[in-house]
py3Dmol code that shows the C-alpha trace and the ligand (Angstrom):
import py3Dmol

protein = """\
ATOM      1  CA  MET A   1     -39.583-192.740 -64.468  1.00  0.00           C
ATOM      2  CA  GLN A   2     -41.635-194.438 -61.509  1.00  0.00           C
ATOM      3  CA  ARG A   3     -44.752-196.013 -61.934  1.00  0.00           C
ATOM      4  CA  ALA A   4     -47.304-197.284 -59.391  1.00  0.00           C
ATOM      5  CA  VAL A   5     -49.704-200.399 -59.370  1.00  0.00           C
ATOM      6  CA  ILE A   6     -53.112-199.202 -59.095  1.00  0.00           C
ATOM      7  CA  ASN A   7     -56.099-201.405 -58.473  1.00  0.00           C
ATOM      8  CA  ARG A   8     -58.642-198.714 -59.327  1.00  0.00           C
ATOM      9  CA  TRP A   9     -60.104-195.094 -58.370  1.00  0.00           C
ATOM     10  CA  ILE A  10     -63.460-193.559 -57.403  1.00  0.00           C
ATOM     11  CA  ASN A  11     -63.661-190.300 -58.867  1.00  0.00           C
ATOM     12  CA  PHE A  12     -65.969-188.674 -56.080  1.00  0.00           C
ATOM     13  CA  SER A  13     -66.238-189.981 -52.535  1.00  0.00           C
ATOM     14  CA  PRO A  14     -67.648-187.901 -49.463  1.00  0.00           C
ATOM     15  CA  ILE A  15     -66.599-190.464 -47.114  1.00  0.00           C
ATOM     16  CA  ASP A  16     -62.813-190.942 -47.453  1.00  0.00           C
ATOM     17  CA  GLY A  17     -61.843-187.869 -45.590  1.00  0.00           C
ATOM     18  CA  PRO A  18     -63.226-184.140 -45.763  1.00  0.00           C
ATOM     19  CA  GLY A  19     -65.180-182.916 -48.608  1.00  0.00           C
ATOM     20  CA  ASN A  20     -65.293-184.489 -51.928  1.00  0.00           C
ATOM     21  CA  ARG A  21     -62.506-186.468 -52.798  1.00  0.00           C
ATOM     22  CA  THR A  22     -60.950-188.618 -55.468  1.00  0.00           C
ATOM     23  CA  VAL A  23     -59.570-191.743 -54.056  1.00  0.00           C
ATOM     24  CA  ILE A  24     -56.954-193.995 -55.562  1.00  0.00           C
ATOM     25  CA  PHE A  25     -56.717-197.808 -54.315  1.00  0.00           C
ATOM     26  CA  PHE A  26     -53.098-198.699 -54.690  1.00  0.00           C
ATOM     27  CA  GLN A  27     -52.391-202.415 -55.195  1.00  0.00           C
ATOM     28  CA  GLY A  28     -50.844-204.448 -52.753  1.00  0.00           C
ATOM     29  CA  CYS A  29     -50.909-205.102 -48.945  1.00  0.00           C
ATOM     30  CA  ASN A  30     -48.731-206.364 -46.377  1.00  0.00           C
ATOM     31  CA  LEU A  31     -51.303-207.633 -44.217  1.00  0.00           C
ATOM     32  CA  ASN A  32     -54.016-210.455 -44.680  1.00  0.00           C
ATOM     33  CA  CYS A  33     -57.112-209.372 -42.662  1.00  0.00           C
ATOM     34  CA  SER A  34     -59.623-212.142 -42.225  1.00  0.00           C
ATOM     35  CA  TYR A  35     -62.255-209.647 -42.998  1.00  0.00           C
ATOM     36  CA  CYS A  36     -60.831-207.757 -45.897  1.00  0.00           C
ATOM     37  CA  HIS A  37     -63.363-206.183 -48.078  1.00  0.00           C
ATOM     38  CA  ASN A  38     -60.815-205.702 -50.874  1.00  0.00           C
ATOM     39  CA  PRO A  39     -59.122-208.688 -51.007  1.00  0.00           C
ATOM     40  CA  GLU A  40     -58.157-208.292 -54.554  1.00  0.00           C
ATOM     41  CA  THR A  41     -55.967-205.479 -53.747  1.00  0.00           C
ATOM     42  CA  ILE A  42     -53.751-207.677 -51.364  1.00  0.00           C
ATOM     43  CA  GLU A  43     -51.531-209.463 -53.894  1.00  0.00           C
ATOM     44  CA  ILE A  44     -48.232-207.438 -54.476  1.00  0.00           C
ATOM     45  CA  TYR A  45     -46.770-206.882 -57.784  1.00  0.00           C
ATOM     46  CA  ASP A  46     -43.777-204.699 -58.534  1.00  0.00           C
ATOM     47  CA  ASN A  47     -43.172-202.592 -61.624  1.00  0.00           C
ATOM     48  CA  LYS A  48     -41.505-205.442 -63.444  1.00  0.00           C
ATOM     49  CA  SER A  49     -44.185-207.962 -62.668  1.00  0.00           C
ATOM     50  CA  LYS A  50     -46.424-209.139 -65.308  1.00  0.00           C
ATOM     51  CA  ILE A  51     -49.464-206.859 -64.079  1.00  0.00           C
ATOM     52  CA  PRO A  52     -52.914-208.333 -64.751  1.00  0.00           C
ATOM     53  CA  GLY A  53     -55.096-206.475 -67.479  1.00  0.00           C
ATOM     54  CA  SER A  54     -57.578-205.599 -64.662  1.00  0.00           C
ATOM     55  CA  LEU A  55     -54.981-203.540 -62.968  1.00  0.00           C
ATOM     56  CA  TYR A  56     -53.314-200.189 -63.991  1.00  0.00           C
ATOM     57  CA  LEU A  57     -49.468-199.229 -64.077  1.00  0.00           C
ATOM     58  CA  LEU A  58     -49.281-195.366 -64.018  1.00  0.00           C
ATOM     59  CA  THR A  59     -46.784-192.729 -63.860  1.00  0.00           C
ATOM     60  CA  VAL A  60     -47.383-189.739 -61.746  1.00  0.00           C
ATOM     61  CA  ASP A  61     -48.176-187.440 -64.542  1.00  0.00           C
ATOM     62  CA  GLU A  62     -50.638-190.104 -66.009  1.00  0.00           C
ATOM     63  CA  LEU A  63     -52.678-190.298 -62.649  1.00  0.00           C
ATOM     64  CA  ILE A  64     -52.708-186.646 -62.500  1.00  0.00           C
ATOM     65  CA  GLU A  65     -54.390-186.378 -65.880  1.00  0.00           C
ATOM     66  CA  LYS A  66     -57.021-188.727 -64.391  1.00  0.00           C
ATOM     67  CA  ILE A  67     -57.615-186.607 -61.261  1.00  0.00           C
ATOM     68  CA  LYS A  68     -57.805-183.400 -63.247  1.00  0.00           C
ATOM     69  CA  GLN A  69     -60.822-184.747 -64.989  1.00  0.00           C
ATOM     70  CA  ASN A  70     -62.531-184.468 -61.500  1.00  0.00           C
ATOM     71  CA  PHE A  71     -61.785-180.508 -61.210  1.00  0.00           C
ATOM     72  CA  PRO A  72     -63.248-178.611 -59.908  1.00  0.00           C
ATOM     73  CA  TYR A  73     -65.573-180.759 -58.002  1.00  0.00           C
ATOM     74  CA  ILE A  74     -62.990-182.310 -55.693  1.00  0.00           C
ATOM     75  CA  SER A  75     -61.178-180.600 -52.617  1.00  0.00           C
ATOM     76  CA  GLY A  76     -58.544-183.299 -52.615  1.00  0.00           C
ATOM     77  CA  ILE A  77     -57.337-186.777 -53.012  1.00  0.00           C
ATOM     78  CA  THR A  78     -57.024-189.826 -50.663  1.00  0.00           C
ATOM     79  CA  VAL A  79     -54.668-192.596 -51.186  1.00  0.00           C
ATOM     80  CA  SER A  80     -55.967-195.935 -50.085  1.00  0.00           C
ATOM     81  CA  GLY A  81     -55.454-199.675 -50.830  1.00  0.00           C
ATOM     82  CA  GLY A  82     -54.338-202.185 -50.247  1.00  0.00           C
ATOM     83  CA  GLU A  83     -51.448-200.489 -48.413  1.00  0.00           C
ATOM     84  CA  PRO A  84     -50.814-197.139 -50.349  1.00  0.00           C
ATOM     85  CA  LEU A  85     -47.503-196.687 -48.303  1.00  0.00           C
ATOM     86  CA  LEU A  86     -46.076-199.657 -49.869  1.00  0.00           C
ATOM     87  CA  GLN A  87     -45.432-197.356 -52.854  1.00  0.00           C
ATOM     88  CA  LEU A  88     -44.252-194.454 -50.701  1.00  0.00           C
ATOM     89  CA  GLU A  89     -41.850-192.924 -53.162  1.00  0.00           C
ATOM     90  CA  PHE A  90     -44.489-192.723 -55.988  1.00  0.00           C
ATOM     91  CA  ILE A  91     -47.015-191.203 -53.297  1.00  0.00           C
ATOM     92  CA  LYS A  92     -44.651-188.524 -52.371  1.00  0.00           C
ATOM     93  CA  GLU A  93     -44.128-187.409 -55.989  1.00  0.00           C
ATOM     94  CA  LEU A  94     -47.790-187.453 -56.580  1.00  0.00           C
ATOM     95  CA  PHE A  95     -48.764-185.507 -53.408  1.00  0.00           C
ATOM     96  CA  SER A  96     -46.021-182.992 -54.443  1.00  0.00           C
ATOM     97  CA  LYS A  97     -47.856-182.489 -57.550  1.00  0.00           C
ATOM     98  CA  THR A  98     -51.314-182.446 -56.161  1.00  0.00           C
ATOM     99  CA  LYS A  99     -50.303-179.683 -53.663  1.00  0.00           C
ATOM    100  CA  LYS A 100     -49.201-177.744 -56.432  1.00  0.00           C
ATOM    101  CA  LEU A 101     -52.586-178.102 -58.021  1.00  0.00           C
ATOM    102  CA  GLY A 102     -54.291-176.666 -54.678  1.00  0.00           C
ATOM    103  CA  LEU A 103     -55.567-180.256 -53.592  1.00  0.00           C
ATOM    104  CA  SER A 104     -55.375-181.577 -50.220  1.00  0.00           C
ATOM    105  CA  ASN A 105     -53.659-184.959 -49.660  1.00  0.00           C
ATOM    106  CA  PHE A 106     -55.130-187.569 -47.135  1.00  0.00           C
ATOM    107  CA  ILE A 107     -53.829-191.245 -46.300  1.00  0.00           C
ATOM    108  CA  ASP A 108     -55.893-194.173 -45.643  1.00  0.00           C
ATOM    109  CA  THR A 109     -53.451-196.533 -44.180  1.00  0.00           C
ATOM    110  CA  ASN A 110     -53.256-199.827 -41.985  1.00  0.00           C
ATOM    111  CA  GLY A 111     -50.822-198.161 -39.785  1.00  0.00           C
ATOM    112  CA  THR A 112     -48.035-200.520 -40.385  1.00  0.00           C
ATOM    113  CA  ILE A 113     -45.470-198.641 -42.336  1.00  0.00           C
ATOM    114  CA  PRO A 114     -43.221-196.733 -39.907  1.00  0.00           C
ATOM    115  CA  LEU A 115     -43.496-192.876 -40.332  1.00  0.00           C
ATOM    116  CA  THR A 116     -40.845-191.731 -37.862  1.00  0.00           C
ATOM    117  CA  GLU A 117     -38.581-190.978 -40.926  1.00  0.00           C
ATOM    118  CA  GLN A 118     -41.090-189.756 -43.316  1.00  0.00           C
ATOM    119  CA  LYS A 119     -40.767-186.046 -42.990  1.00  0.00           C
ATOM    120  CA  THR A 120     -41.130-185.210 -46.539  1.00  0.00           C
ATOM    121  CA  LEU A 121     -44.054-187.422 -46.916  1.00  0.00           C
ATOM    122  CA  LEU A 122     -45.650-185.914 -43.726  1.00  0.00           C
ATOM    123  CA  ASP A 123     -44.880-182.422 -45.031  1.00  0.00           C
ATOM    124  CA  LEU A 124     -47.105-183.112 -48.118  1.00  0.00           C
ATOM    125  CA  THR A 125     -49.887-184.696 -46.078  1.00  0.00           C
ATOM    126  CA  ASP A 126     -52.962-182.917 -44.826  1.00  0.00           C
ATOM    127  CA  GLY A 127     -54.469-185.896 -42.784  1.00  0.00           C
ATOM    128  CA  VAL A 128     -54.325-189.436 -41.976  1.00  0.00           C
ATOM    129  CA  MET A 129     -56.875-192.056 -41.231  1.00  0.00           C
ATOM    130  CA  ILE A 130     -55.173-194.804 -39.346  1.00  0.00           C
ATOM    131  CA  ASP A 131     -56.458-198.500 -38.522  1.00  0.00           C
ATOM    132  CA  PHE A 132     -55.825-199.879 -35.019  1.00  0.00           C
ATOM    133  CA  LYS A 133     -57.407-203.152 -35.589  1.00  0.00           C
ATOM    134  CA  ALA A 134     -56.483-204.861 -32.202  1.00  0.00           C
ATOM    135  CA  SER A 135     -54.972-203.756 -29.155  1.00  0.00           C
ATOM    136  CA  ASN A 136     -52.429-206.648 -28.416  1.00  0.00           C
ATOM    137  CA  SER A 137     -50.198-208.641 -30.430  1.00  0.00           C
ATOM    138  CA  ALA A 138     -51.986-211.995 -30.137  1.00  0.00           C
ATOM    139  CA  ASP A 139     -55.197-210.469 -31.635  1.00  0.00           C
ATOM    140  CA  LEU A 140     -53.489-208.602 -34.224  1.00  0.00           C
ATOM    141  CA  ILE A 141     -51.802-211.582 -35.511  1.00  0.00           C
ATOM    142  CA  GLU A 142     -55.329-213.246 -35.261  1.00  0.00           C
ATOM    143  CA  VAL A 143     -57.098-210.515 -37.310  1.00  0.00           C
ATOM    144  CA  THR A 144     -54.328-209.418 -39.649  1.00  0.00           C
ATOM    145  CA  GLY A 145     -51.715-212.273 -39.729  1.00  0.00           C
ATOM    146  CA  SER A 146     -49.073-210.001 -38.577  1.00  0.00           C
ATOM    147  CA  ASP A 147     -47.849-208.184 -35.319  1.00  0.00           C
ATOM    148  CA  LYS A 148     -47.202-204.547 -36.192  1.00  0.00           C
ATOM    149  CA  LEU A 149     -48.506-203.274 -32.659  1.00  0.00           C
ATOM    150  CA  GLU A 150     -45.654-201.031 -31.703  1.00  0.00           C
ATOM    151  CA  ILE A 151     -45.348-199.257 -35.231  1.00  0.00           C
ATOM    152  CA  ILE A 152     -49.183-198.663 -35.146  1.00  0.00           C
ATOM    153  CA  LYS A 153     -48.795-197.108 -31.563  1.00  0.00           C
ATOM    154  CA  GLU A 154     -45.842-195.066 -32.578  1.00  0.00           C
ATOM    155  CA  ASN A 155     -47.595-193.864 -35.693  1.00  0.00           C
ATOM    156  CA  ILE A 156     -50.568-192.675 -34.151  1.00  0.00           C
ATOM    157  CA  ILE A 157     -48.751-190.818 -31.357  1.00  0.00           C
ATOM    158  CA  LEU A 158     -46.594-189.159 -34.191  1.00  0.00           C
ATOM    159  CA  LEU A 159     -49.361-188.211 -36.410  1.00  0.00           C
ATOM    160  CA  ASN A 160     -51.303-186.616 -33.333  1.00  0.00           C
ATOM    161  CA  ASP A 161     -47.972-184.674 -32.643  1.00  0.00           C
ATOM    162  CA  VAL A 162     -47.642-183.212 -36.015  1.00  0.00           C
ATOM    163  CA  GLY A 163     -51.373-182.464 -36.242  1.00  0.00           C
ATOM    164  CA  LEU A 164     -52.114-184.921 -38.920  1.00  0.00           C
ATOM    165  CA  LEU A 165     -54.317-187.457 -37.162  1.00  0.00           C
ATOM    166  CA  HIS A 166     -57.865-187.194 -38.792  1.00  0.00           C
ATOM    167  CA  GLU A 167     -59.184-190.700 -37.156  1.00  0.00           C
ATOM    168  CA  VAL A 168     -58.107-193.943 -35.735  1.00  0.00           C
ATOM    169  CA  ARG A 169     -60.553-196.931 -36.904  1.00  0.00           C
ATOM    170  CA  THR A 170     -61.461-200.362 -35.462  1.00  0.00           C
ATOM    171  CA  VAL A 171     -63.553-202.989 -37.244  1.00  0.00           C
ATOM    172  CA  ILE A 172     -65.807-204.728 -34.857  1.00  0.00           C
ATOM    173  CA  ALA A 173     -65.875-208.256 -36.635  1.00  0.00           C
ATOM    174  CA  GLY A 174     -67.577-210.802 -33.927  1.00  0.00           C
ATOM    175  CA  GLY A 175     -66.121-214.008 -33.252  1.00  0.00           C
ATOM    176  CA  LEU A 176     -62.432-213.092 -34.025  1.00  0.00           C
ATOM    177  CA  ILE A 177     -61.210-211.670 -30.746  1.00  0.00           C
ATOM    178  CA  ASN A 178     -62.640-210.175 -27.553  1.00  0.00           C
ATOM    179  CA  TYR A 179     -63.696-206.704 -28.666  1.00  0.00           C
ATOM    180  CA  GLN A 180     -64.866-205.893 -25.045  1.00  0.00           C
ATOM    181  CA  GLU A 181     -61.105-206.109 -24.122  1.00  0.00           C
ATOM    182  CA  ASN A 182     -59.826-204.579 -27.245  1.00  0.00           C
ATOM    183  CA  VAL A 183     -62.172-201.558 -27.422  1.00  0.00           C
ATOM    184  CA  VAL A 184     -61.518-200.757 -23.668  1.00  0.00           C
ATOM    185  CA  GLU A 185     -57.631-200.841 -24.420  1.00  0.00           C
ATOM    186  CA  ILE A 186     -57.886-198.936 -27.619  1.00  0.00           C
ATOM    187  CA  ALA A 187     -60.078-196.120 -26.272  1.00  0.00           C
ATOM    188  CA  GLY A 188     -57.733-196.008 -23.071  1.00  0.00           C
ATOM    189  CA  PHE A 189     -54.510-195.606 -25.571  1.00  0.00           C
ATOM    190  CA  ILE A 190     -56.258-192.983 -27.384  1.00  0.00           C
ATOM    191  CA  ALA A 191     -57.709-190.919 -24.493  1.00  0.00           C
ATOM    192  CA  GLU A 192     -54.390-191.062 -22.753  1.00  0.00           C
ATOM    193  CA  ILE A 193     -52.970-189.170 -25.982  1.00  0.00           C
ATOM    194  CA  ASP A 194     -56.148-186.894 -26.448  1.00  0.00           C
ATOM    195  CA  PRO A 195     -59.772-187.808 -25.741  1.00  0.00           C
ATOM    196  CA  GLU A 196     -60.904-185.624 -28.537  1.00  0.00           C
ATOM    197  CA  ILE A 197     -59.149-187.726 -31.287  1.00  0.00           C
ATOM    198  CA  LYS A 198     -61.712-189.069 -33.453  1.00  0.00           C
ATOM    199  CA  PHE A 199     -62.200-193.063 -32.725  1.00  0.00           C
ATOM    200  CA  LYS A 200     -64.307-194.578 -35.476  1.00  0.00           C
ATOM    201  CA  LEU A 201     -65.935-197.926 -34.772  1.00  0.00           C
ATOM    202  CA  ILE A 202     -67.043-199.737 -37.771  1.00  0.00           C
ATOM    203  CA  ALA A 203     -69.440-202.663 -37.823  1.00  0.00           C
ATOM    204  CA  TYR A 204     -68.095-205.610 -39.934  1.00  0.00           C
ATOM    205  CA  ARG A 205     -70.370-206.478 -42.795  1.00  0.00           C
ATOM    206  CA  ASN A 206     -70.069-209.895 -44.710  1.00  0.00           C
ATOM    207  CA  HIS A 207     -70.662-208.107 -48.035  1.00  0.00           C
ATOM    208  CA  GLY A 208     -67.747-208.724 -50.111  1.00  0.00           C
ATOM    209  CA  VAL A 209     -65.523-210.595 -47.680  1.00  0.00           C
ATOM    210  CA  GLU A 210     -64.080-213.934 -49.164  1.00  0.00           C
ATOM    211  CA  ASN A 211     -64.196-216.170 -46.575  1.00  0.00           C
ATOM    212  CA  SER A 212     -66.661-214.875 -43.913  1.00  0.00           C
ATOM    213  CA  GLU A 213     -67.040-218.082 -41.960  1.00  0.00           C
ATOM    214  CA  GLY A 214     -66.989-217.691 -38.230  1.00  0.00           C
ATOM    215  CA  ILE A 215     -67.118-213.897 -38.464  1.00  0.00           C
ATOM    216  CA  ILE A 216     -70.423-212.106 -36.990  1.00  0.00           C
ATOM    217  CA  GLU A 217     -71.800-209.118 -38.070  1.00  0.00           C
ATOM    218  CA  PRO A 218     -72.327-206.965 -34.760  1.00  0.00           C
ATOM    219  CA  SER A 219     -75.870-205.731 -34.107  1.00  0.00           C
ATOM    220  CA  THR A 220     -76.773-202.253 -33.763  1.00  0.00           C
ATOM    221  CA  GLU A 221     -77.338-202.872 -30.056  1.00  0.00           C
ATOM    222  CA  ASP A 222     -73.582-204.410 -30.030  1.00  0.00           C
ATOM    223  CA  ILE A 223     -71.996-201.410 -31.820  1.00  0.00           C
ATOM    224  CA  ASN A 224     -73.734-199.056 -29.539  1.00  0.00           C
ATOM    225  CA  ASN A 225     -72.526-200.551 -26.564  1.00  0.00           C
ATOM    226  CA  TYR A 226     -68.987-200.762 -27.886  1.00  0.00           C
ATOM    227  CA  LYS A 227     -69.381-196.853 -28.282  1.00  0.00           C
ATOM    228  CA  LYS A 228     -70.633-196.651 -24.737  1.00  0.00           C
ATOM    229  CA  LEU A 229     -67.406-198.634 -23.526  1.00  0.00           C
ATOM    230  CA  ALA A 230     -65.332-196.341 -25.426  1.00  0.00           C
ATOM    231  CA  ARG A 231     -67.018-193.326 -23.923  1.00  0.00           C
ATOM    232  CA  THR A 232     -66.556-194.780 -20.338  1.00  0.00           C
ATOM    233  CA  ASN A 233     -62.840-195.467 -21.305  1.00  0.00           C
ATOM    234  CA  GLY A 234     -62.184-191.837 -21.975  1.00  0.00           C
ATOM    235  CA  CYS A 235     -62.893-190.862 -25.504  1.00  0.00           C
ATOM    236  CA  LYS A 236     -65.024-188.071 -26.270  1.00  0.00           C
ATOM    237  CA  ASN A 237     -65.389-188.050 -30.121  1.00  0.00           C
ATOM    238  CA  ILE A 238     -66.598-191.528 -31.166  1.00  0.00           C
ATOM    239  CA  GLN A 239     -68.163-192.261 -34.474  1.00  0.00           C
ATOM    240  CA  ILE A 240     -69.961-195.564 -35.153  1.00  0.00           C
ATOM    241  CA  ILE A 241     -70.377-196.850 -38.788  1.00  0.00           C
ATOM    242  CA  LYS A 242     -73.205-199.240 -38.696  1.00  0.00           C
TER     243      LYS A 242
END
"""
ligand_1 = """\
8
LIG
S -55.299 -203.777 -44.295
Fe -56.823 -203.290 -45.314
S -56.586 -204.048 -47.347
Fe -54.830 -204.802 -46.101
S -55.529 -207.125 -46.033
Fe -56.274 -205.662 -44.097
S -58.318 -204.966 -44.524
Fe -57.384 -205.738 -46.701
"""
view = py3Dmol.view(width=600, height=400)
view.addModel(protein, "pdb")
view.setStyle({"model": 0}, {"cartoon": {"style": "trace"}})
view.addModel(ligand_1, "xyz")
view.setStyle({"model": 1}, {"stick": {}})
view.zoomTo()
view.show()
């Protein structure tokens, strides 16, 4: 029986996909972003590791029992992290059971796990929120410590093709990379696929970040200007989170 390492969950969230959702934060991430707001979710433990007491090691059925307590107030669940798709087999089993319960399944991912061979997972999924943290390899390495640019782009194209792309998100964290260039390039990439794809620009905030030295919170004016830039470069559906 498989178990997942889970950091925590939120019973009710109106901001992690459509409707009211239970959000499960899986433990472990394959990136190390400078501005991570959930640094405690990064360390990877496998099922056999000694799991700290603050984490949960749960079977699918144990997790389902916790989700069921939120009936009838939720429309679905969202798996987040960390990077939830590092525990992909568990998520497939979870999604197959939540589907049978009439819930919708959303994924909040950093985009770095290839989805091209994941038909079973995609068949069980209703929507995906995917990060596009920087538009070129050098800047991705600067922000995340890793270059997965081609995988991220392939995943965005694939998710749009199969009708599962809920939104593409870029965090604007001043001082890290040149966001003028990055927003232009990411917006151009999105617009070429479909100008109506939702492009969410999120203003970095220091709160909860372990080492925020050198990272600057963008002003409202900055973020409005990035929105204009994205629109100028073809995106029609832009949302900003200040
Ligand atoms: S992908 Fe998300 S959870 Fe992972 S390090 Fe980056 S911000 Fe943190």
